[in-house]
SERO-4910 file (N, C-alpha, C, O; in steps of 0.05 Angstrom, whole numbers):
BEGIN
 pado doro    nc1    nc2    nc3   cac1   cac2   cac3    cc1    cc2    cc3    oc1    oc2    oc3
  Met    A   2122   2006   3859   2123   2032   3881   2110   2034   3870   2100   2029   3848
  Asn    A   2107   2054   3906   2081   2062   3909   2087   2089   3908   2109   2100   3906
  Arg    A   2052   2101   3910   2060   2139   3919   2085   2156   3928   2093   2178   3920
  Tyr    A   2092   2144   3941   2109   2162   3967   2131   2157   3963   2146   2175   3971
  Glu    A   2148   2130   3950   2163   2123   3934   2167   2135   3902   2188   2134   3888
  Leu    A   2145   2145   3896   2147   2150   3877   2158   2183   3867   2170   2189   3847
  Glu    A   2146   2204   3896   2128   2227   3897   2170   2231   3905   2180   2251   3893
  His    A   2184   2219   3917   2200   2220   3935   2230   2215   3909   2248   2231   3903
  Leu    A   2227   2189   3899   2248   2194   3871   2246   2219   3858   2260   2237   3865
  Tyr    A   2229   2222   3840   2214   2236   3825   2211   2262   3842   2190   2274   3836
  Ser    A   2223   2271   3860   2202   2297   3872   2201   2321   3856   2181   2329   3844
  Glu    A   2234   2337   3854   2235   2345   3828   2215   2357   3801   2206   2380   3798
  Gln    A   2210   2330   3781   2202   2334   3762   2174   2336   3770   2162   2355   3761
  Ile    A   2161   2321   3787   2138   2327   3803   2125   2350   3805   2104   2360   3798
  Arg    A   2153   2355   3821   2139   2386   3841   2145   2411   3810   2136   2433   3813
  Ala    A   2160   2404   3781   2165   2431   3767   2133   2414   3753   2115   2432   3751
  Phe    A   2124   2388   3744   2101   2380   3739   2081   2397   3744   2070   2410   3727
  Arg    A   2076   2398   3768   2054   2415   3784   2053   2450   3788   2033   2464   3790
  Ile    A   2075   2457   3788   2082   2493   3778   2068   2494   3748   2052   2510   3739
  Tyr    A   2079   2477   3738   2072   2485   3707   2038   2484   3695   2026   2499   3680
  Leu    A   2029   2462   3708   2002   2454   3703   1988   2462   3719   1965   2453   3720
  Lys    A   1996   2480   3734   1983   2508   3751   1977   2534   3736   1954   2541   3728
  Gln    A   2003   2549   3734   2011   2573   3712   1995   2562   3681   1979   2578   3672
  Ala    A   1997   2544   3671   1995   2541   3655   1952   2547   3637   1941   2551   3616
  Gly    A   1945   2542   3672   1910   2543   3668   1890   2526   3668   1867   2531   3661
  Tyr    A   1905   2495   3678   1890   2474   3667   1879   2471   3694   1892   2473   3715
  Thr    A   1850   2465   3693   1826   2456   3720   1837   2439   3737   1853   2420   3735
  Ala    A   1826   2447   3751   1840   2427   3778   1837   2397   3770   1852   2379   3773
  Ser    A   1810   2398   3760   1801   2365   3753   1830   2362   3725   1851   2362   3737
  Thr    A   1833   2361   3703   1853   2353   3685   1882   2351   3705   1898   2334   3701
  Gln    A   1886   2376   3734   1906   2379   3739   1916   2343   3751   1937   2330   3756
  Lys    A   1892   2339   3752   1880   2316   3776   1896   2288   3764   1914   2274   3773
  Glu    A   1876   2287   3735   1885   2276   3721   1900   2265   3714   1904   2241   3718
  Tyr    A   1919   2287   3692   1952   2295   3682   1970   2275   3702   1984   2257   3693
  Met    A   1966   2285   3740   1984   2287   3755   1975   2243   3764   1986   2229   3781
  Arg    A   1957   2237   3749   1953   2209   3767   1974   2192   3740   1993   2177   3744
  Glu    A   1960   2203   3708   1973   2190   3695   2018   2192   3701   2039   2179   3706
  Cys    A   2010   2211   3696   2043   2221   3702   2050   2203   3718   2066   2189   3705
  Leu    A   2046   2189   3751   2057   2173   3760   2061   2162   3758   2083   2155   3767
  Thr    A   2040   2143   3739   2038   2118   3731   2059   2111   3701   2067   2091   3689
  Tyr    A   2060   2132   3700   2089   2129   3672   2105   2121   3688   2114   2098   3688
  Leu    A   2117   2147   3713   2134   2149   3724   2148   2119   3743   2169   2115   3755
  Asp    A   2130   2107   3738   2119   2079   3757   2136   2062   3746   2152   2049   3758
  Ser    A   2129   2062   3701   2141   2043   3687   2174   2049   3688   2189   2032   3680
  Leu    A   2182   2070   3696   2211   2070   3697   2241   2064   3706   2265   2066   3702
  Ala    A   2216   2051   3726   2239   2030   3753   2266   2045   3757   2290   2041   3759
  Gly    A   2245   2068   3760   2286   2089   3778   2298   2102   3758   2316   2118   3765
  Ser    A   2295   2100   3736   2306   2112   3705   2296   2148   3704   2274   2158   3709
  Pro    A   2316   2157   3699   2316   2183   3691   2285   2190   3665   2280   2181   3643
  Pro    A   2270   2211   3685   2256   2209   3655   2269   2221   3631   2268   2208   3611
  Gln    A   2284   2247   3632   2302   2248   3610   2318   2225   3594   2328   2232   3572
  Glu    A   2323   2199   3602   2326   2189   3587   2320   2166   3563   2331   2155   3544
  Ala    A   2286   2169   3581   2269   2145   3569   2258   2162   3545   2246   2184   3543
  Gly    A   2269   2139   3521   2265   2142   3478   2222   2138   3477   2202   2132   3489
  Lys    A   2231   2147   3453   2196   2138   3434   2182   2109   3439   2158   2105   3436
  Leu    A   2208   2085   3449   2205   2058   3443   2188   2054   3472   2167   2042   3477
  His    A   2206   2068   3489   2199   2050   3521   2162   2069   3520   2143   2057   3529
  Ile    A   2159   2096   3508   2135   2113   3520   2123   2077   3502   2117   2055   3512
  Met    A   2123   2089   3470   2092   2080   3455   2091   2045   3489   2074   2046   3506
  Glu    A   2107   2028   3487   2116   2009   3510   2083   2010   3518   2060   2002   3513
  Phe    A   2099   2027   3534   2075   2036   3564   2045   2054   3550   2024   2058   3563
  Leu    A   2048   2061   3520   2013   2061   3520   2005   2041   3500   1990   2049   3483
  Asn    A   2013   2010   3497   1994   1996   3486   1974   1982   3503   1954   1968   3498
  Asp    A   1991   1991   3532   1960   1973   3550   1944   1987   3553   1921   1982   3546
  Lys    A   1950   2009   3563   1925   2042   3549   1902   2040   3525   1880   2050   3526
  Gln    A   1915   2022   3499   1906   2024   3484   1881   2000   3486   1857   1999   3480
  Ala    A   1896   1989   3496   1884   1951   3497   1846   1960   3513   1825   1948   3512
  Thr    A   1853   1980   3521   1838   1994   3535   1815   2013   3517   1794   2004   3509
  Ser    A   1821   2029   3515   1814   2041   3480   1824   2073   3467   1826   2092   3482
  Asp    A   1827   2076   3449   1838   2092   3438   1842   2127   3452   1860   2144   3453
  Ile    A   1817   2123   3459   1813   2153   3476   1830   2158   3494   1842   2179   3499
  Thr    A   1832   2120   3511   1848   2131   3538   1877   2132   3528   1891   2149   3539
  Arg    A   1889   2114   3505   1911   2116   3504   1924   2147   3496   1948   2153   3500
  Asn    A   1901   2167   3483   1911   2191   3471   1914   2205   3504   1934   2214   3514
  Arg    A   1886   2205   3515   1885   2216   3540   1912   2213   3553   1924   2234   3556
  Thr    A   1923   2194   3560   1954   2187   3564   1977   2204   3548   1990   2223   3558
  Leu    A   1979   2197   3531   2001   2210   3518   2003   2234   3516   2024   2246   3515
  Ser    A   1967   2251   3515   1978   2275   3512   1992   2291   3538   2009   2308   3536
  Ala    A   1973   2275   3572   1992   2282   3594   2020   2276   3597   2035   2291   3610
  Ile    A   2028   2258   3588   2054   2244   3594   2069   2277   3566   2088   2292   3571
  Arg    A   2056   2278   3550   2084   2298   3525   2076   2319   3542   2096   2331   3550
  Thr    A   2046   2335   3556   2053   2356   3573   2067   2361   3601   2073   2383   3610
  Phe    A   2074   2327   3617   2095   2330   3634   2132   2338   3614   2152   2348   3624
  Tyr    A   2127   2328   3583   2160   2325   3582   2169   2367   3577   2188   2384   3579
  Thr    A   2146   2364   3569   2137   2395   3561   2148   2411   3585   2170   2419   3578
  Ala    A   2144   2418   3605   2136   2422   3639   2175   2418   3639   2192   2435   3640
  Leu    A   2178   2384   3640   2214   2403   3646   2219   2396   3619   2217   2372   3617
  Met    A   2225   2407   3596   2241   2429   3578   2230   2460   3590   2245   2479   3586
  Asp    A   2207   2465   3604   2202   2485   3609   2227   2491   3623   2246   2504   3615
  Phe    A   2223   2477   3651   2244   2480   3677   2281   2478   3678   2296   2488   3695
  Glu    A   2286   2459   3649   2310   2457   3641   2314   2427   3648   2337   2420   3640
  Leu    A   2295   2400   3663   2308   2388   3678   2305   2367   3656   2311   2345   3667
  Ala    A   2298   2362   3624   2300   2354   3594   2307   2368   3587   2303   2391   3595
  Ser    A   2325   2358   3559   2335   2372   3545   2305   2361   3505   2298   2369   3483
  Lys    A   2303   2348   3516   2266   2341   3483   2255   2325   3498   2260   2314   3520
  Asn    A   2237   2327   3480   2201   2317   3490   2214   2288   3476   2236   2288   3465
  Pro    A   2204   2275   3478   2207   2239   3466   2172   2233   3461   2162   2222   3441
  Ala    A   2162   2240   3477   2125   2236   3468   2116   2261   3456   2092   2265   3461
  Ala    A   2126   2278   3443   2116   2294   3416   2133   2274   3390   2130   2283   3367
  Glu    A   2149   2249   3393   2142   2241   3352   2132   2212   3364   2142   2192   3354
  Val    A   2109   2206   3388   2087   2181   3386   2065   2195   3370   2060   2218   3376
  Lys    A   2053   2184   3354   2029   2197   3337   2002   2186   3354   2003   2166   3368
  Lys    A   1981   2199   3349   1954   2194   3372   1945   2187   3356   1946   2195   3333
  Ser    A   1931   2162   3366   1909   2145   3356   1886   2154   3336   1864   2161   3345
  Lys    A   1888   2152   3312   1862   2170   3291   1846   2147   3294   1850   2129   3278
  Thr    A   1828   2143   3312   1803   2132   3324   1780   2159   3326   1758   2163   3316
  Glu    A   1794   2172   3342   1787   2191   3363   1768   2216   3345   1747   2227   3350
  Lys    A   1794   2218   3316   1794   2232   3307   1765   2234   3286   1756   2256   3279
  Asn    A   1755   2211   3279   1737   2202   3268   1716   2195   3284   1700   2181   3272
  Lys    A   1713   2197   3295   1687   2204   3317   1680   2234   3324   1689   2250   3340
  Lys    A   1653   2235   3302   1636   2259   3318   1626   2275   3332   1609   2262   3344
  Pro    A   1625   2300   3339   1615   2297   3370   1580   2303   3368   1565   2309   3350
  Val    A   1577   2298   3392   1545   2297   3395   1533   2325   3391   1544   2342   3405
  Tyr    A   1512   2334   3375   1516   2359   3378   1479   2363   3378   1466   2346   3364
  Leu    A   1464   2384   3391   1440   2380   3393   1429   2405   3358   1446   2419   3346
  Glu    A   1400   2402   3349   1392   2420   3328   1392   2439   3338   1395   2437   3363
  Glu    A   1388   2463   3329   1381   2493   3341   1351   2493   3353   1345   2502   3375
  Glu    A   1332   2481   3335   1302   2482   3349   1306   2454   3372   1284   2447   3381
  Asp    A   1325   2440   3381   1325   2418   3392   1340   2441   3431   1330   2439   3453
  Leu    A   1360   2456   3422   1363   2477   3438   1340   2488   3454   1333   2486   3477
  Thr    A   1327   2506   3426   1305   2528   3437   1292   2509   3451   1287   2515   3475
  Glu    A   1282   2475   3439   1263   2474   3453   1276   2461   3488   1261   2467   3507
  Ser    A   1289   2452   3493   1304   2446   3516   1296   2471   3529   1276   2469   3543
  Leu    A   1311   2499   3527   1294   2522   3538   1280   2524   3569   1286   2533   3591
  Lys    A   1247   2503   3554   1231   2510   3560   1226   2481   3592   1207   2481   3608
  Tyr    A   1249   2462   3593   1247   2445   3616   1269   2461   3638   1278   2448   3657
  Ile    A   1275   2487   3633   1285   2506   3662   1271   2516   3676   1256   2532   3665
  Asp    A   1269   2514   3696   1245   2525   3710   1253   2523   3753   1271   2510   3764
  Gly    A   1240   2535   3761   1258   2543   3779   1257   2569   3792   1251   2588   3778
  Arg    A   1265   2575   3826   1270   2598   3834   1294   2612   3815   1294   2636   3808
  Tyr    A   1314   2591   3808   1321   2613   3806   1336   2609   3770   1359   2605   3764
  Arg    A   1308   2612   3749   1311   2602   3727   1323   2620   3706   1324   2613   3683
  Asn    A   1335   2648   3717   1336   2670   3695   1369   2661   3689   1381   2659   3667
  Arg    A   1381   2656   3722   1413   2654   3730   1418   2629   3719   1442   2627   3713
  Asn    A   1401   2602   3711   1401   2578   3700   1396   2579   3671   1408   2562   3658
  Ile    A   1377   2597   3656   1377   2589   3628   1395   2616   3629   1377   2633   3629
  Ala    A   1410   2623   3630   1429   2641   3626   1459   2630   3613   1471   2633   3591
  Ile    A   1463   2614   3643   1481   2596   3644   1486   2575   3616   1504   2580   3600
  Phe    A   1471   2557   3614   1451   2549   3599   1463   2565   3561   1475   2554   3543
  Leu    A   1454   2591   3565   1458   2605   3542   1494   2598   3534   1505   2590   3514
  Leu    A   1505   2607   3563   1531   2620   3557   1549   2593   3539   1571   2595   3528
  Met    A   1530   2567   3542   1553   2543   3531   1549   2550   3504   1567   2552   3488
  Ala    A   1517   2555   3496   1495   2534   3477   1501   2558   3458   1497   2549   3435
  Tyr    A   1507   2581   3457   1505   2600   3445   1525   2622   3436   1527   2635   3416
  Cys    A   1542   2622   3462   1572   2629   3469   1596   2606   3470   1618   2617   3468
  Gly    A   1599   2584   3472   1607   2571   3467   1625   2562   3501   1634   2539   3502
  Leu    A   1628   2574   3517   1630   2572   3533   1636   2553   3552   1621   2549   3571
  Arg    A   1669   2534   3546   1675   2511   3568   1649   2510   3598   1628   2524   3598
  Val    A   1652   2501   3609   1632   2490   3640   1667   2505   3657   1664   2513   3681
  Gly    A   1677   2506   3653   1706   2524   3676   1698   2550   3671   1695   2568   3687
  Glu    A   1692   2552   3635   1693   2591   3632   1674   2595   3655   1679   2603   3678
  Val    A   1644   2585   3641   1628   2596   3666   1640   2600   3692   1653   2617   3704
  His    A   1632   2583   3696   1653   2571   3732   1669   2602   3734   1662   2614   3754
  Arg    A   1682   2611   3724   1716   2631   3727   1695   2652   3723   1706   2674   3724
  Leu    A   1668   2654   3718   1657   2685   3705   1662   2704   3715   1681   2696   3728
  Asn    A   1660   2725   3719   1658   2743   3747   1650   2766   3741   1665   2778   3726
  Leu    A   1627   2781   3749   1631   2810   3742   1635   2828   3725   1621   2836   3707
  Lys    A   1658   2835   3732   1674   2848   3712   1674   2840   3685   1670   2858   3669
  Asp    A   1679   2814   3675   1677   2805   3655   1661   2814   3635   1668   2820   3612
  Leu    A   1631   2817   3650   1606   2827   3628   1612   2865   3625   1606   2881   3643
  Lys    A   1624   2873   3601   1630   2893   3575   1603   2905   3577   1594   2906   3554
  Lys    A   1589   2914   3593   1559   2918   3575   1559   2940   3564   1536   2945   3555
  Ser    A   1574   2953   3560   1574   2971   3538   1577   2966   3510   1562   2972   3492
  Lys    A   1607   2952   3510   1607   2932   3487   1586   2923   3486   1570   2940   3477
  Gly    A   1575   2902   3491   1555   2882   3487   1584   2849   3500   1590   2829   3485
  Val    A   1590   2851   3513   1617   2824   3508   1623   2809   3530   1605   2805   3546
  Ile    A   1637   2802   3533   1644   2782   3555   1674   2766   3557   1680   2746   3544
  Glu    A   1688   2778   3574   1706   2759   3555   1720   2752   3587   1726   2764   3608
  Val    A   1720   2725   3574   1733   2696   3578   1753   2685   3586   1765   2677   3566
  Phe    A   1768   2678   3612   1805   2668   3602   1784   2635   3611   1768   2624   3626
  Gly    A   1802   2633   3584   1811   2597   3580   1826   2586   3575   1849   2593   3570
  Lys    A   1818   2565   3574   1856   2541   3564   1876   2559   3563   1871   2583   3557
  Gly    A   1901   2551   3568   1927   2568   3552   1928   2592   3575   1948   2605   3578
  Arg    A   1901   2598   3595   1923   2627   3603   1899   2651   3586   1894   2675   3590
  Lys    A   1891   2635   3571   1886   2671   3547   1849   2681   3556   1832   2673   3571
  Trp    A   1853   2701   3538   1836   2724   3546   1825   2719   3519   1837   2718   3498
  Asn    A   1798   2716   3524   1776   2717   3496   1748   2740   3492   1726   2736   3500
  Glu    A   1753   2753   3484   1736   2773   3478   1703   2765   3460   1704   2761   3436
  Ile    A   1677   2762   3475   1661   2743   3457   1634   2763   3455   1622   2775   3473
  Pro    A   1628   2763   3422   1606   2788   3436   1589   2768   3444   1593   2744   3444
  Ile    A   1566   2782   3451   1540   2764   3473   1518   2778   3455   1515   2802   3450
  Pro    A   1501   2750   3447   1462   2759   3427   1459   2768   3446   1473   2766   3467
  Asp    A   1434   2784   3443   1416   2802   3450   1399   2793   3473   1394   2806   3493
  Val    A   1388   2764   3466   1377   2758   3492   1391   2750   3512   1384   2752   3535
  Leu    A   1412   2739   3503   1428   2726   3518   1430   2755   3542   1422   2750   3564
  Leu    A   1436   2772   3538   1450   2797   3548   1427   2809   3569   1431   2820   3591
  Thr    A   1404   2803   3557   1383   2803   3567   1378   2792   3608   1374   2803   3630
  Tyr    A   1380   2769   3600   1379   2753   3621   1400   2750   3646   1398   2745   3670
  Leu    A   1433   2758   3617   1459   2761   3640   1439   2799   3657   1433   2800   3681
  Leu    A   1437   2810   3649   1423   2845   3660   1412   2831   3684   1421   2838   3706
  Glu    A   1390   2809   3682   1376   2798   3699   1389   2787   3726   1383   2793   3749
  Val    A   1414   2767   3717   1420   2746   3743   1427   2779   3754   1406   2785   3766
  Glu    A   1438   2792   3754   1458   2809   3753   1448   2819   3785   1459   2819   3808
  Lys    A   1418   2829   3772   1400   2855   3787   1389   2822   3814   1383   2828   3837
  Glu    A   1388   2787   3802   1366   2780   3823   1398   2767   3837   1395   2754   3858
  Arg    A   1422   2768   3828   1455   2753   3848   1446   2755   3873   1436   2776   3881
  Ile    A   1449   2735   3888   1445   2734   3915   1469   2752   3924   1482   2763   3906
  Ser    A   1477   2757   3946   1501   2778   3953   1523   2755   3966   1510   2742   3983
  Pro    A   1547   2746   3964   1562   2734   3972   1572   2721   3991   1590   2737   3998
  Tyr    A   1574   2706   4002   1586   2709   4027   1612   2723   4042   1614   2727   4066
  Ser    A   1629   2727   4023   1657   2735   4027   1652   2773   4008   1643   2778   3986
  Val    A   1660   2787   4023   1655   2817   4003   1672   2813   3978   1672   2824   3956
  Arg    A   1682   2801   3985   1712   2801   3965   1710   2779   3933   1728   2778   3917
  Glu    A   1692   2769   3932   1676   2748   3921   1663   2761   3899   1641   2772   3901
  Asp    A   1678   2758   3873   1666   2775   3838   1649   2757   3824   1635   2764   3804
  Ala    A   1649   2733   3834   1646   2699   3821   1613   2718   3811   1604   2732   3830
  Phe    A   1591   2720   3771   1577   2717   3766   1558   2706   3776   1536   2714   3782
  Phe    A   1572   2683   3775   1537   2662   3787   1535   2641   3815   1542   2618   3817
  Val    A   1524   2658   3832   1530   2647   3858   1497   2636   3867   1473   2639   3863
  Ser    A   1523   2615   3888   1496   2589   3893   1479   2614   3918   1485   2638   3924
  Gln    A   1455   2591   3928   1436   2601   3945   1455   2588   3982   1446   2578   4003
  Lys    A   1477   2595   3975   1487   2599   3999   1509   2616   3996   1529   2620   4009
  Gly    A   1498   2625   3970   1534   2650   3980   1558   2661   3962   1567   2683   3956
  Arg    A   1566   2622   3955   1591   2610   3933   1588   2609   3912   1570   2598   3901
  Arg    A   1614   2627   3896   1616   2619   3877   1599   2591   3873   1599   2575   3891
  Leu    A   1581   2583   3839   1576   2565   3836   1590   2543   3824   1592   2545   3800
  Ser    A   1601   2521   3838   1610   2504   3826   1619   2497   3797   1607   2504   3777
  Ile    A   1640   2485   3797   1642   2458   3766   1605   2440   3774   1581   2436   3767
  Arg    A   1618   2437   3787   1588   2405   3793   1566   2416   3795   1545   2404   3789
  Gln    A   1565   2435   3802   1529   2443   3805   1520   2464   3774   1499   2475   3773
  Ile    A   1533   2465   3760   1529   2475   3736   1512   2453   3714   1492   2455   3699
  Gln    A   1536   2429   3726   1543   2413   3710   1512   2396   3720   1501   2384   3701
  Lys    A   1499   2393   3743   1483   2383   3751   1458   2391   3740   1446   2378   3723
  Leu    A   1450   2412   3748   1435   2432   3739   1422   2425   3711   1399   2416   3710
  Val    A   1441   2430   3683   1449   2419   3650   1429   2396   3657   1404   2394   3654
  Asn    A   1450   2374   3667   1437   2352   3673   1408   2346   3672   1395   2334   3655
  Gln    A   1401   2358   3695   1370   2357   3700   1349   2364   3670   1329   2355   3659
  Thr    A   1363   2379   3668   1347   2405   3646   1344   2385   3618   1324   2386   3603
  Phe    A   1366   2367   3614   1361   2352   3591   1344   2321   3600   1321   2315   3593
  Glu    A   1356   2312   3612   1340   2286   3634   1306   2295   3627   1290   2282   3613
  Ala    A   1303   2317   3638   1262   2331   3635   1269   2329   3602   1262   2307   3593
  Phe    A   1278   2346   3584   1282   2347   3556   1278   2314   3549   1256   2309   3558
  Lys    A   1287   2295   3541   1292   2278   3533   1270   2251   3537   1263   2232   3522
  Lys    A   1261   2261   3565   1230   2241   3574   1224   2247   3549   1230   2232   3530
  Asn    A   1210   2272   3548   1189   2276   3529   1197   2285   3498   1184   2297   3482
  Asn    A   1230   2272   3497   1231   2287   3464   1251   2247   3451   1274   2241   3447
  Pro    A   1223   2229   3450   1237   2209   3440   1250   2208   3415   1250   2187   3402
  Asn    A   1262   2228   3409   1280   2244   3382   1306   2242   3395   1321   2232   3379
  Val    A   1317   2246   3416   1344   2252   3427   1349   2237   3445   1371   2235   3455
  Ser    A   1324   2217   3455   1333   2195   3484   1357   2190   3485   1368   2191   3507
  Asp    A   1377   2181   3455   1391   2159   3468   1412   2172   3468   1434   2160   3470
  Met    A   1412   2200   3464   1442   2216   3456   1433   2221   3482   1412   2222   3495
  Lys    A   1471   2225   3485   1486   2242   3511   1487   2255   3507   1494   2263   3484
  Leu    A   1481   2271   3529   1477   2303   3533   1492   2312   3552   1503   2296   3568
  Ser    A   1492   2333   3553   1523   2355   3564   1527   2381   3572   1516   2397   3556
  Cys    A   1536   2388   3585   1550   2417   3571   1570   2418   3562   1579   2441   3565
  His    A   1590   2400   3548   1598   2406   3531   1589   2395   3509   1609   2391   3494
  Lys    A   1573   2390   3500   1555   2381   3475   1537   2407   3476   1525   2416   3457
  Leu    A   1535   2417   3497   1533   2454   3481   1538   2460   3471   1526   2469   3452
  Arg    A   1567   2459   3474   1589   2477   3461   1598   2458   3426   1609   2465   3405
  His    A   1590   2439   3432   1594   2427   3398   1565   2438   3383   1558   2450   3363
  Ser    A   1557   2428   3401   1523   2452   3378   1526   2483   3374   1513   2496   3359
  Phe    A   1550   2493   3394   1543   2524   3382   1565   2528   3354   1564   2546   3336
  Ala    A   1589   2500   3357   1604   2518   3336   1592   2491   3314   1608   2481   3298
  Thr    A   1563   2482   3317   1561   2467   3289   1540   2488   3275   1546   2493   3252
  Met    A   1523   2499   3283   1504   2525   3286   1517   2531   3273   1512   2529   3249
  Leu    A   1549   2547   3287   1551   2577   3268   1571   2563   3234   1577   2578   3215
  Leu    A   1578   2535   3233   1586   2530   3217   1559   2520   3187   1560   2524   3163
  Lys    A   1541   2508   3202   1524   2509   3188   1508   2530   3161   1497   2529   3140
  Asn    A   1520   2553   3187   1506   2576   3190   1520   2589   3165   1505   2605   3152
  Gly    A   1541   2587   3158   1569   2598   3140   1587   2612   3149   1600   2630   3138
  Ile    A   1588   2600   3177   1601   2627   3190   1638   2617   3176   1647   2595   3171
  Asp    A   1645   2633   3175   1680   2618   3166   1693   2608   3188   1692   2610   3213
  Ile    A   1701   2600   3177   1715   2562   3198   1735   2578   3220   1735   2571   3244
  Arg    A   1759   2606   3209   1766   2610   3235   1755   2634   3241   1768   2649   3255
  Val    A   1733   2641   3233   1723   2664   3262   1711   2636   3284   1717   2632   3308
  Val    A   1696   2623   3268   1703   2598   3291   1712   2596   3315   1706   2600   3339
  Lys    A   1733   2587   3298   1766   2578   3313   1762   2605   3340   1761   2597   3363
  Glu    A   1760   2629   3336   1772   2641   3354   1756   2644   3368   1765   2656   3388
  Leu    A   1727   2639   3371   1703   2652   3374   1703   2626   3412   1701   2630   3437
  Met    A   1707   2601   3391   1719   2574   3411   1744   2567   3421   1747   2547   3435
  Gly    A   1761   2582   3416   1785   2588   3436   1805   2574   3425   1826   2575   3439
  His    A   1805   2558   3398   1816   2537   3397   1851   2549   3385   1854   2570   3371
  Ser    A   1874   2528   3395   1895   2534   3388   1904   2526   3361   1927   2531   3353
  Ser    A   1880   2510   3341   1884   2491   3328   1856   2497   3312   1833   2499   3322
  Ile    A   1863   2500   3288   1840   2507   3259   1834   2468   3260   1811   2458   3259
  Glu    A   1851   2458   3261   1848   2431   3251   1820   2417   3276   1799   2405   3269
  Thr    A   1830   2427   3310   1808   2416   3320   1780   2432   3312   1764   2418   3325
  Thr    A   1768   2449   3301   1749   2466   3292   1738   2443   3269   1714   2438   3269
  Met    A   1756   2431   3251   1747   2424   3228   1726   2399   3241   1704   2396   3230
  Ile    A   1735   2379   3270   1709   2354   3280   1682   2370   3270   1664   2361   3256
  Tyr    A   1681   2400   3283   1650   2403   3280   1641   2417   3243   1622   2434   3241
  Thr    A   1650   2412   3230   1637   2415   3198   1628   2388   3187   1635   2373   3168
  His    A   1596   2386   3217   1582   2353   3189   1578   2370   3165   1585   2394   3161
  Val    A   1564   2351   3149   1557   2347   3128   1533   2322   3131   1532   2299   3140
  Asn    A   1515   2341   3118   1478   2316   3123   1474   2311   3086   1487   2318   3066
  Asp    A   1446   2296   3090   1446   2287   3058   1434   2313   3051   1436   2315   3027
  Glu    A   1429   2320   3055   1419   2343   3049   1430   2363   3030   1423   2372   3008
  Gln    A   1455   2370   3049   1469   2382   3047   1482   2383   3013   1485   2401   2997
  Lys    A   1488   2342   3013   1492   2336   2988   1469   2337   2969   1474   2336   2944
  Lys    A   1449   2338   2977   1424   2338   2954   1433   2372   2932   1432   2379   2908
  Met    A   1440   2383   2958   1443   2412   2945   1473   2425   2925   1477   2440   2906
  Ala    A   1485   2412   2941   1516   2419   2928   1512   2397   2902   1523   2405   2881
  Met    A   1501   2379   2901   1502   2361   2873   1486   2372   2844   1491   2370   2820
  Ala    A   1453   2390   2864   1446   2404   2843   1465   2421   2830   1475   2414   2809
  Thr    A   1471   2444   2843   1496   2462   2831   1505   2443   2800   1501   2448   2776
  Met    A   1516   2423   2813   1526   2404   2781   1515   2404   2751   1527   2404   2729
  Asn    A   1493   2405   2757   1472   2403   2729   1484   2418   2699   1487   2441   2693
  Val    A   1488   2394   2687   1498   2418   2660   1471   2410   2635   1463   2387   2634
  Pro    A   1463   2427   2621   1439   2431   2609   1445   2407   2583   1465   2410   2569
  Leu    A   1432   2392   2579   1443   2363   2561   1438   2386   2534   1451   2372   2518
  Asp    A   1428   2411   2516   1435   2416   2488   1462   2437   2489   1465   2456   2473
  Ser    A   1484   2430   2516   1495   2434   2514   1523   2418   2503   1540   2432   2493
  Ile    A   1524   2398   2504   1533   2368   2498   1531   2361   2471   1537   2338   2465
  Gly    A   1522   2379   2449   1519   2363   2427   1517   2351   2419   1516   2332   2434
  Gln    A   1514   2345   2394   1508   2317   2379   1530   2297   2379   1520   2274   2379
  Ser    A   1549   2297   2380   1577   2286   2387   1576   2258   2417   1588   2236   2416
  Ser    A   1562   2266   2436   1550   2242   2452   1532   2224   2442   1536   2202   2452
  Val    A   1512   2225   2424   1494   2212   2409   1500   2193   2385   1489   2173   2376
  Tyr    A   1522   2208   2379   1535   2193   2351   1562   2183   2374   1586   2186   2368
  Leu    A   1554   2173   2399   1590   2161   2416   1567   2136   2421   1576   2114   2415
  Gln    A   1541   2138   2430   1525   2105   2431   1515   2100   2412   1498   2083   2414
  Glu    A   1519   2110   2385   1497   2104   2368   1523   2086   2353   1515   2070   2336
  Thr    A   1548   2087   2357   1569   2064   2336   1577   2049   2346   1585   2054   2368
  Pro    A   1579   2028   2336   1573   2006   2353   1605   1998   2348   1614   1996   2325
  His    A   1620   1995   2370   1649   1988   2372   1661   1961   2370   1657   1938   2378
  Pro    A   1683   1980   2348   1703   1968   2336   1702   1929   2355   1719   1912   2348
***
């Protein structure tokens, strides 16, 4: 069944899903991806109503995805779950059969890639050019405030509360999160505000503006970060094989906080996670930390007494 036929047959469900995704605050790229996954799933129903599908059908549909990778399967499952959540929200379904399907565990075992703090500091040296202050501020917002690239893109002038030293971030799930700003970053943000190009539209309130006077796009932010990492990796063999990106800066932020002993519940709030289980993936443990932990387990030999020596010298019956 082609896309036109699917959209005609399931027009009400698809319309409800589009509205739900937009109102729930999903990024444009996620909306597009979820809609694509949704249409593929609807095609598998062969004309049957989505509310009549059960757990078995969804698991059979996901089998082909798992053959590609567990990550692909989990992404598709997430899209289907969200689709049924939308149908329930608009009273087009009474239950979510995808909620009973478990995600593949492989994804949880995969540790996020992150940079140590000294590498983050070193990478800043490779940010140069006419808009250096702006680009450093963008880099620091992700590395030292944990912002997602979409959150940096959406940041407006009014979101910087100078008197309080915080930024208000509009994140996932259409939730606002207030994040304190490190002093160094605040200095750069104030410089960016002074140097900011006047936007093409007088109503544009974007904090980061391109040289053409428009809000800096997600693609442009990703490009400047990728270019910085490419230059950094060429001169630092220890990270040359790492797949670094905007999201890896966010990983590094969470890892640094936890390594510095910050309560995981605080990290959860700063990251804007809905569940503490998501934050748990950043709790890396290295060999040095293991040694330090075991060093606390030393027991003085003289506290054991003579009984242990006696037991060693006593032959077995």
